DOFIVO-801660 format. One record per residue (C-alpha): chain; residue in one letter; x, y, z; residue number from 1. Coordinates in steps of 0.02 Angstrom, whole numbers, plus 50000, padded with zeros to 5 digits. Layout:
BEGIN
+----+----+-------+-------+-------+-----+
| ch | aa |    c1 |    c2 |    c3 |   i |
+----+----+-------+-------+-------+-----+
|  A |  A |     X |     Y |     Z | NUM |
...
+----+----+-------+-------+-------+-----+
! end
This chain:
BEGIN
+----+----+-------+-------+-------+-----+
| ch | aa |    c1 |    c2 |    c3 |   i |
+----+----+-------+-------+-------+-----+
|  A |  M | 50000 | 50000 | 50000 |   1 |
|  A |  A | 50143 | 50119 | 50041 |   2 |
|  A |  T | 50227 | 50101 | 49870 |   3 |
|  A |  I | 50089 | 50158 | 49752 |   4 |
|  A |  A | 50052 | 50337 | 49705 |   5 |
|  A |  E | 49865 | 50327 | 49738 |   6 |
|  A |  T | 49774 | 50243 | 49881 |   7 |
|  A |  K | 49592 | 50228 | 49933 |   8 |
|  A |  V | 49543 | 50190 | 50113 |   9 |
|  A |  D | 49395 | 50212 | 50228 |  10 |
|  A |  I | 49483 | 50325 | 50354 |  11 |
|  A |  L | 49642 | 50427 | 50338 |  12 |
|  A |  V | 49720 | 50485 | 50503 |  13 |
|  A |  I | 49848 | 50624 | 50514 |  14 |
|  A |  G | 49967 | 50613 | 50662 |  15 |
|  A |  S | 50037 | 50470 | 50766 |  16 |
|  A |  G | 50019 | 50545 | 50939 |  17 |
|  A |  P | 49891 | 50478 | 51065 |  18 |
|  A |  S | 49737 | 50552 | 50980 |  19 |
|  A |  G | 49787 | 50493 | 50806 |  20 |
|  A |  I | 49833 | 50318 | 50863 |  21 |
|  A |  A | 49671 | 50304 | 50963 |  22 |
|  A |  A | 49565 | 50357 | 50813 |  23 |
|  A |  A | 49657 | 50241 | 50693 |  24 |
|  A |  L | 49650 | 50087 | 50806 |  25 |
|  A |  Y | 49467 | 50111 | 50848 |  26 |
|  A |  C | 49422 | 50116 | 50662 |  27 |
|  A |  L | 49538 | 49970 | 50624 |  28 |
|  A |  Q | 49454 | 49864 | 50757 |  29 |
|  A |  K | 49286 | 49902 | 50675 |  30 |
|  A |  G | 49350 | 49820 | 50516 |  31 |
|  A |  K | 49388 | 49978 | 50416 |  32 |
|  A |  T | 49537 | 50008 | 50302 |  33 |
|  A |  I | 49651 | 50137 | 50381 |  34 |
|  A |  V | 49808 | 50233 | 50336 |  35 |
|  A |  L | 49894 | 50338 | 50468 |  36 |
|  A |  L | 50018 | 50473 | 50413 |  37 |
|  A |  S | 50161 | 50504 | 50534 |  38 |
|  A |  R | 50279 | 50645 | 50490 |  39 |
|  A |  K | 50465 | 50624 | 50520 |  40 |
|  A |  E | 50518 | 50685 | 50691 |  41 |
|  A |  S | 50627 | 50840 | 50703 |  42 |
|  A |  E | 50796 | 50828 | 50788 |  43 |
|  A |  N | 50727 | 50917 | 50941 |  44 |
|  A |  E | 50584 | 50792 | 50953 |  45 |
|  A |  M | 50703 | 50644 | 50937 |  46 |
|  A |  N | 50809 | 50712 | 51079 |  47 |
|  A |  S | 50664 | 50771 | 51186 |  48 |
|  A |  L | 50677 | 50743 | 51374 |  49 |
|  A |  R | 50496 | 50791 | 51404 |  50 |
|  A |  I | 50404 | 50693 | 51537 |  51 |
|  A |  E | 50217 | 50661 | 51527 |  52 |
|  A |  S | 50112 | 50635 | 51684 |  53 |
|  A |  I | 49991 | 50493 | 51647 |  54 |
|  A |  H | 49820 | 50498 | 51732 |  55 |
|  A |  P | 49763 | 50325 | 51793 |  56 |
|  A |  G | 49615 | 50331 | 51674 |  57 |
|  A |  V | 49736 | 50319 | 51527 |  58 |
|  A |  L | 49766 | 50134 | 51561 |  59 |
|  A |  S | 49581 | 50094 | 51544 |  60 |
|  A |  L | 49574 | 50177 | 51374 |  61 |
|  A |  L | 49732 | 50087 | 51317 |  62 |
|  A |  K | 49648 | 49922 | 51362 |  63 |
|  A |  T | 49496 | 49962 | 51255 |  64 |
|  A |  L | 49616 | 49988 | 51109 |  65 |
|  A |  N | 49706 | 49823 | 51145 |  66 |
|  A |  I | 49867 | 49916 | 51186 |  67 |
|  A |  N | 49987 | 49839 | 51311 |  68 |
|  A |  T | 49969 | 49935 | 51475 |  69 |
|  A |  D | 50137 | 49881 | 51547 |  70 |
|  A |  L | 50232 | 50046 | 51542 |  71 |
|  A |  S | 50371 | 49992 | 51660 |  72 |
|  A |  T | 50507 | 50010 | 51528 |  73 |
|  A |  I | 50464 | 50193 | 51495 |  74 |
|  A |  Q | 50410 | 50240 | 51672 |  75 |
|  A |  R | 50517 | 50372 | 51756 |  76 |
|  A |  G | 50417 | 50390 | 51916 |  77 |
|  A |  M | 50250 | 50373 | 52004 |  78 |
|  A |  Y | 50140 | 50489 | 52105 |  79 |
|  A |  H | 49989 | 50467 | 52219 |  80 |
|  A |  F | 49973 | 50645 | 52284 |  81 |
|  A |  I | 49989 | 50826 | 52229 |  82 |
|  A |  S | 50058 | 50951 | 52355 |  83 |
|  A |  D | 50078 | 51139 | 52360 |  84 |
|  A |  G | 50219 | 51119 | 52487 |  85 |
|  A |  K | 50102 | 51134 | 52635 |  86 |
|  A |  N | 49954 | 51022 | 52599 |  87 |
|  A |  K | 49936 | 50869 | 52490 |  88 |
|  A |  R | 49785 | 50792 | 52406 |  89 |
|  A |  S | 49760 | 50622 | 52329 |  90 |
|  A |  I | 49737 | 50609 | 52141 |  91 |
|  A |  N | 49590 | 50494 | 52184 |  92 |
|  A |  P | 49449 | 50615 | 52228 |  93 |
|  A |  Y | 49324 | 50478 | 52271 |  94 |
|  A |  D | 49391 | 50372 | 52414 |  95 |
|  A |  D | 49549 | 50327 | 52512 |  96 |
|  A |  N | 49617 | 50203 | 52386 |  97 |
|  A |  L | 49780 | 50259 | 52306 |  98 |
|  A |  W | 49782 | 50288 | 52119 |  99 |
|  A |  D | 49945 | 50265 | 52025 | 100 |
|  A |  G | 49987 | 50417 | 51920 | 101 |
|  A |  L | 50141 | 50386 | 51812 | 102 |
|  A |  H | 50280 | 50497 | 51748 | 103 |
|  A |  V | 50337 | 50429 | 51580 | 104 |
|  A |  S | 50449 | 50486 | 51439 | 105 |
|  A |  K | 50332 | 50568 | 51313 | 106 |
|  A |  K | 50442 | 50516 | 51168 | 107 |
|  A |  L | 50449 | 50334 | 51225 | 108 |
|  A |  F | 50263 | 50332 | 51264 | 109 |
|  A |  N | 50222 | 50386 | 51086 | 110 |
|  A |  E | 50344 | 50256 | 51019 | 111 |
|  A |  H | 50255 | 50125 | 51125 | 112 |
|  A |  L | 50088 | 50173 | 51049 | 113 |
|  A |  R | 50157 | 50162 | 50872 | 114 |
|  A |  K | 50238 | 49993 | 50907 | 115 |
|  A |  E | 50075 | 49925 | 50976 | 116 |
|  A |  A | 49979 | 49995 | 50828 | 117 |
|  A |  K | 50096 | 49912 | 50704 | 118 |
|  A |  A | 50074 | 49748 | 50798 | 119 |
|  A |  Q | 49889 | 49762 | 50758 | 120 |
|  A |  N | 49934 | 49783 | 50573 | 121 |
|  A |  L | 49894 | 49967 | 50564 | 122 |
|  A |  T | 49970 | 50043 | 50406 | 123 |
|  A |  I | 50082 | 50188 | 50458 | 124 |
|  A |  L | 50166 | 50292 | 50323 | 125 |
|  A |  E | 50307 | 50412 | 50365 | 126 |
|  A |  E | 50236 | 50552 | 50261 | 127 |
|  A |  S | 50196 | 50736 | 50283 | 128 |
|  A |  V | 50035 | 50811 | 50216 | 129 |
|  A |  D | 50047 | 50939 | 50078 | 130 |
|  A |  D | 49864 | 50981 | 50050 | 131 |
|  A |  L | 49686 | 50919 | 50060 | 132 |
|  A |  I | 49593 | 50843 | 49912 | 133 |
|  A |  F | 49417 | 50909 | 49883 | 134 |
|  A |  H | 49269 | 50858 | 49778 | 135 |
|  A |  D | 49112 | 50965 | 49776 | 136 |
|  A |  E | 49179 | 51061 | 49927 | 137 |
|  A |  R | 49193 | 50900 | 50027 | 138 |
|  A |  I | 49360 | 50834 | 50094 | 139 |
|  A |  K | 49401 | 50675 | 49999 | 140 |
|  A |  G | 49580 | 50641 | 50055 | 141 |
|  A |  V | 49754 | 50717 | 50058 | 142 |
|  A |  R | 49905 | 50741 | 49947 | 143 |
|  A |  T | 50073 | 50706 | 50030 | 144 |
|  A |  L | 50234 | 50800 | 50004 | 145 |
|  A |  S | 50303 | 50649 | 49911 | 146 |
|  A |  G | 50161 | 50660 | 49785 | 147 |
|  A |  K | 50046 | 50521 | 49846 | 148 |
|  A |  N | 49858 | 50550 | 49832 | 149 |
|  A |  I | 49767 | 50459 | 49972 | 150 |
|  A |  Y | 49578 | 50460 | 49952 | 151 |
|  A |  S | 49464 | 50422 | 50099 | 152 |
|  A |  K | 49285 | 50431 | 50156 | 153 |
|  A |  Y | 49344 | 50531 | 50306 | 154 |
|  A |  V | 49502 | 50620 | 50363 | 155 |
|  A |  I | 49537 | 50630 | 50550 | 156 |
|  A |  D | 49666 | 50760 | 50601 | 157 |
|  A |  G | 49762 | 50714 | 50758 | 158 |
|  A |  S | 49915 | 50815 | 50710 | 159 |
|  A |  G | 49932 | 50902 | 50879 | 160 |
|  A |  G | 50024 | 51068 | 50872 | 161 |
|  A |  Q | 50029 | 51066 | 50683 | 162 |
|  A |  R | 49839 | 51088 | 50680 | 163 |
|  A |  F | 49841 | 51050 | 50494 | 164 |
|  A |  L | 49657 | 51036 | 50450 | 165 |
|  A |  G | 49598 | 51185 | 50552 | 166 |
|  A |  K | 49730 | 51297 | 50475 | 167 |
|  A |  R | 49701 | 51233 | 50298 | 168 |
|  A |  M | 49514 | 51258 | 50313 | 169 |
|  A |  K | 49544 | 51430 | 50391 | 170 |
|  A |  F | 49429 | 51390 | 50536 | 171 |
|  A |  H | 49409 | 51531 | 50660 | 172 |
|  A |  E | 49519 | 51511 | 50814 | 173 |
|  A |  R | 49434 | 51566 | 50974 | 174 |
|  A |  F | 49549 | 51615 | 51119 | 175 |
|  A |  Y | 49504 | 51599 | 51303 | 176 |
|  A |  S | 49661 | 51665 | 51387 | 177 |
|  A |  D | 49806 | 51784 | 51371 | 178 |
|  A |  S | 49964 | 51721 | 51287 | 179 |
|  A |  L | 50040 | 51588 | 51400 | 180 |
|  A |  I | 50214 | 51514 | 51391 | 181 |
|  A |  A | 50269 | 51349 | 51469 | 182 |
|  A |  W | 50446 | 51282 | 51477 | 183 |
|  A |  T | 50517 | 51121 | 51546 | 184 |
|  A |  G | 50679 | 51044 | 51604 | 185 |
|  A |  V | 50767 | 50912 | 51707 | 186 |
|  A |  C | 50879 | 50948 | 51857 | 187 |
|  A |  S | 50993 | 50821 | 51941 | 188 |
|  A |  N | 51125 | 50812 | 52077 | 189 |
|  A |  I | 51015 | 50900 | 52204 | 190 |
|  A |  E | 51026 | 50871 | 52391 | 191 |
|  A |  S | 50847 | 50895 | 52446 | 192 |
|  A |  T | 50744 | 50814 | 52582 | 193 |
|  A |  F | 50594 | 50925 | 52545 | 194 |
|  A |  Y | 50534 | 50834 | 52390 | 195 |
|  A |  E | 50465 | 50662 | 52425 | 196 |
|  A |  N | 50442 | 50515 | 52309 | 197 |
|  A |  K | 50266 | 50485 | 52241 | 198 |
|  A |  I | 50213 | 50664 | 52270 | 199 |
|  A |  A | 50202 | 50791 | 52128 | 200 |
|  A |  Y | 50220 | 50972 | 52180 | 201 |
|  A |  F | 50117 | 51116 | 52111 | 202 |
|  A |  H | 50178 | 51287 | 52169 | 203 |
|  A |  P | 50065 | 51432 | 52118 | 204 |
|  A |  N | 50121 | 51613 | 52105 | 205 |
|  A |  K | 50030 | 51770 | 52048 | 206 |
|  A |  N | 50094 | 51755 | 51869 | 207 |
|  A |  G | 50083 | 51567 | 51846 | 208 |
|  A |  W | 50142 | 51405 | 51924 | 209 |
|  A |  T | 50283 | 51278 | 51939 | 210 |
|  A |  W | 50260 | 51089 | 51931 | 211 |
|  A |  I | 50399 | 50980 | 52003 | 212 |
|  A |  A | 50406 | 50790 | 52001 | 213 |
|  A |  K | 50541 | 50685 | 52083 | 214 |
|  A |  L | 50587 | 50541 | 51969 | 215 |
|  A |  E | 50650 | 50367 | 52009 | 216 |
|  A |  D | 50831 | 50412 | 51968 | 217 |
|  A |  Q | 50820 | 50554 | 52098 | 218 |
|  A |  S | 50819 | 50688 | 51963 | 219 |
|  A |  F | 50680 | 50817 | 51954 | 220 |
|  A |  Y | 50570 | 50854 | 51805 | 221 |
|  A |  W | 50490 | 51025 | 51805 | 222 |
|  A |  T | 50368 | 51131 | 51706 | 223 |
|  A |  R | 50342 | 51317 | 51729 | 224 |
|  A |  L | 50201 | 51421 | 51657 | 225 |
|  A |  S | 50170 | 51607 | 51654 | 226 |
|  A |  T | 50100 | 51745 | 51547 | 227 |
|  A |  K | 50209 | 51788 | 51400 | 228 |
|  A |  D | 50253 | 51957 | 51477 | 229 |
|  A |  H | 50322 | 51874 | 51635 | 230 |
|  A |  A | 50412 | 51724 | 51561 | 231 |
|  A |  D | 50597 | 51724 | 51606 | 232 |
|  A |  I | 50632 | 51544 | 51545 | 233 |
|  A |  S | 50736 | 51508 | 51700 | 234 |
|  A |  V | 50757 | 51357 | 51813 | 235 |
|  A |  P | 50632 | 51355 | 51958 | 236 |
|  A |  V | 50702 | 51441 | 52112 | 237 |
|  A |  E | 50663 | 51282 | 52210 | 238 |
|  A |  L | 50794 | 51188 | 52107 | 239 |
|  A |  L | 50932 | 51318 | 52093 | 240 |
|  A |  S | 51052 | 51206 | 52191 | 241 |
|  A |  S | 51055 | 51084 | 52046 | 242 |
|  A |  L | 51228 | 51045 | 51977 | 243 |
|  A |  S | 51156 | 50987 | 51811 | 244 |
|  A |  T | 51009 | 51063 | 51718 | 245 |
|  A |  T | 50941 | 51023 | 51547 | 246 |
|  A |  K | 50807 | 51134 | 51471 | 247 |
|  A |  S | 50694 | 51040 | 51354 | 248 |
|  A |  K | 50567 | 51147 | 51264 | 249 |
|  A |  V | 50470 | 51310 | 51268 | 250 |
|  A |  F | 50293 | 51304 | 51201 | 251 |
|  A |  N | 50137 | 51410 | 51184 | 252 |
|  A |  T | 49992 | 51351 | 51292 | 253 |
|  A |  R | 49865 | 51488 | 51259 | 254 |
|  A |  W | 49689 | 51419 | 51285 | 255 |
|  A |  R | 49608 | 51404 | 51114 | 256 |
|  A |  I | 49486 | 51305 | 51010 | 257 |
|  A |  F | 49445 | 51298 | 50825 | 258 |
|  A |  R | 49267 | 51343 | 50775 | 259 |
|  A |  P | 49205 | 51229 | 50708 | 260 |
|  A |  I | 49314 | 51075 | 50727 | 261 |
|  A |  C | 49234 | 50969 | 50591 | 262 |
|  A |  T | 49165 | 50980 | 50416 | 263 |
|  A |  E | 49099 | 50858 | 50287 | 264 |
|  A |  G | 49239 | 50732 | 50262 | 265 |
|  A |  G | 49353 | 50799 | 50399 | 266 |
|  A |  I | 49361 | 50792 | 50589 | 267 |
|  A |  I | 49489 | 50869 | 50708 | 268 |
|  A |  C | 49534 | 50789 | 50876 | 269 |
|  A |  G | 49656 | 50807 | 51021 | 270 |
|  A |  D | 49769 | 50959 | 51032 | 271 |
|  A |  A | 49738 | 50993 | 50848 | 272 |
|  A |  A | 49559 | 51038 | 50897 | 273 |
|  A |  Y | 49586 | 51133 | 51059 | 274 |
|  A |  L | 49720 | 51169 | 51187 | 275 |
|  A |  I | 49718 | 51212 | 51371 | 276 |
|  A |  D | 49870 | 51223 | 51481 | 277 |
|  A |  P | 49949 | 51070 | 51567 | 278 |
|  A |  A | 49880 | 51113 | 51740 | 279 |
|  A |  T | 49729 | 51004 | 51701 | 280 |
|  A |  G | 49845 | 50852 | 51715 | 281 |
|  A |  Q | 49740 | 50753 | 51591 | 282 |
|  A |  G | 49819 | 50791 | 51423 | 283 |
|  A |  T | 49849 | 50611 | 51369 | 284 |
|  A |  L | 49681 | 50553 | 51438 | 285 |
|  A |  N | 49592 | 50689 | 51340 | 286 |
|  A |  A | 49690 | 50651 | 51182 | 287 |
|  A |  L | 49645 | 50466 | 51185 | 288 |
|  A |  S | 49461 | 50496 | 51223 | 289 |
|  A |  S | 49452 | 50632 | 51090 | 290 |
|  A |  G | 49529 | 50516 | 50961 | 291 |
|  A |  I | 49403 | 50379 | 51001 | 292 |
|  A |  K | 49258 | 50503 | 50992 | 293 |
|  A |  A | 49320 | 50568 | 50824 | 294 |
|  A |  A | 49329 | 50389 | 50758 | 295 |
|  A |  Q | 49154 | 50350 | 50817 | 296 |
|  A |  T | 49091 | 50508 | 50734 | 297 |
|  A |  A | 49177 | 50471 | 50568 | 298 |
|  A |  L | 49107 | 50294 | 50564 | 299 |
|  A |  S | 48932 | 50357 | 50605 | 300 |
|  A |  C | 48943 | 50483 | 50463 | 301 |
|  A |  I | 48999 | 50349 | 50340 | 302 |
|  A |  E | 48860 | 50232 | 50391 | 303 |
|  A |  N | 48724 | 50366 | 50400 | 304 |
|  A |  R | 48761 | 50500 | 50271 | 305 |
|  A |  K | 48586 | 50572 | 50271 | 306 |
|  A |  N | 48611 | 50625 | 50453 | 307 |
|  A |  E | 48792 | 50678 | 50432 | 308 |
|  A |  S | 48763 | 50862 | 50474 | 309 |
|  A |  M | 48676 | 50817 | 50637 | 310 |
|  A |  I | 48812 | 50693 | 50684 | 311 |
|  A |  L | 48949 | 50821 | 50652 | 312 |
|  A |  A | 48855 | 50953 | 50751 | 313 |
|  A |  E | 48844 | 50834 | 50899 | 314 |
|  A |  Y | 49032 | 50802 | 50892 | 315 |
|  A |  D | 49070 | 50988 | 50879 | 316 |
|  A |  N | 48956 | 51029 | 51026 | 317 |
|  A |  W | 49028 | 50886 | 51131 | 318 |
|  A |  N | 49203 | 50956 | 51112 | 319 |
|  A |  L | 49153 | 51137 | 51141 | 320 |
|  A |  T | 49055 | 51092 | 51298 | 321 |
|  A |  L | 49199 | 50987 | 51366 | 322 |
|  A |  F | 49325 | 51124 | 51328 | 323 |
|  A |  E | 49221 | 51262 | 51408 | 324 |
|  A |  Q | 49194 | 51155 | 51563 | 325 |
|  A |  K | 49383 | 51141 | 51580 | 326 |
|  A |  V | 49401 | 51329 | 51553 | 327 |
|  A |  T | 49279 | 51361 | 51695 | 328 |
|  A |  Q | 49359 | 51234 | 51813 | 329 |
|  A |  L | 49536 | 51296 | 51781 | 330 |
|  A |  S | 49486 | 51480 | 51792 | 331 |
|  A |  N | 49405 | 51448 | 51961 | 332 |
|  A |  Y | 49556 | 51350 | 52023 | 333 |
|  A |  Y | 49675 | 51487 | 51969 | 334 |
|  A |  R | 49572 | 51620 | 52054 | 335 |
|  A |  E | 49567 | 51520 | 52216 | 336 |
|  A |  A | 49756 | 51491 | 52207 | 337 |
|  A |  G | 49790 | 51676 | 52179 | 338 |
|  A |  I | 49854 | 51651 | 52003 | 339 |
|  A |  N | 49817 | 51801 | 51894 | 340 |
|  A |  I | 49871 | 51747 | 51721 | 341 |
|  A |  T | 49715 | 51740 | 51615 | 342 |
|  A |  T | 49561 | 51834 | 51563 | 343 |
|  A |  A | 49477 | 51667 | 51536 | 344 |
|  A |  E | 49320 | 51703 | 51635 | 345 |
|  A |  S | 49276 | 51868 | 51551 | 346 |
|  A |  Q | 49325 | 51799 | 51381 | 347 |
|  A |  F | 49223 | 51644 | 51416 | 348 |
|  A |  F | 49063 | 51742 | 51441 | 349 |
|  A |  E | 49098 | 51849 | 51289 | 350 |
|  A |  N | 49114 | 51689 | 51189 | 351 |
|  A |  L | 48952 | 51621 | 51262 | 352 |
|  A |  K | 48865 | 51783 | 51215 | 353 |
|  A |  E | 48931 | 51769 | 51037 | 354 |
|  A |  K | 48879 | 51585 | 51030 | 355 |
|  A |  Y | 48698 | 51616 | 51077 | 356 |
|  A |  E | 48678 | 51778 | 50979 | 357 |
|  A |  N | 48731 | 51685 | 50821 | 358 |
+----+----+-------+-------+-------+-----+
! end
């Protein structure tokens, strides 16, 4: 399939991160023909030290996709609690049982997903998308940079930060916060008795927050976030005694969502659809669930074309409602913690006003 210049499949998926893999595997397990396009990693991505905190709910979703849930080879640490340095709370909000949150290498986690997908005979092409293919204003596939035309009944965009489909379709991007910058790093050779194993630390300040996780090798992974105007891209003051520091990446985490996030023949999922900053702690969980929902929507549209518009509207509304719930929750949490980094609440109500007036 990968050697011919023209291919026809049921579903074409762009992106091999969690949302793309979830969408592709769900469709594959429903007996559909699938091609997933995975662009070649940049040098920075290949050498990335970024750590992902995995919510316990992720493992349940991996099981539904028949993905091996043994992450011991890529696990860098575990946490049961989150602390602000004074008080700690369990990541299980329901009872006294301890939930296992995991710190894993993001790069190795994504490689694990791709390996598991290939084991299920998912066709993955290392190709970048050049443009969409249209027929009668409907998306009918993509053209790759190498010149392949891949036709499909539906295209699912799980391209993450590339946000290919939304940009190509020139969808309106609705913002819910000021410009936010996050940066990450790893510190080692620190003599500290303050940071305990299996506790992740969230330190708020008026312009943002710092997240610190002690890993199994006794190094510390950290993420800092602040408004763009207050970002100094420095090591957290709590870890200044480190004898070895590696900065990993700086990225834009402004809260935003495409409007809409689907059209006839094309659906956006995961970070390609909307983004909210990492303080939610559920990035991978949301990506997997979003990919599955996108797959279910695409299959429903294929099987019930006469109701396609209604099905797409339901998917669009599901994502918008979920996103705005997270905006409200995070805005309230920031206000209670004394973090003054976003105009989310006022912007949120302006967006609601626009939504109902139109």
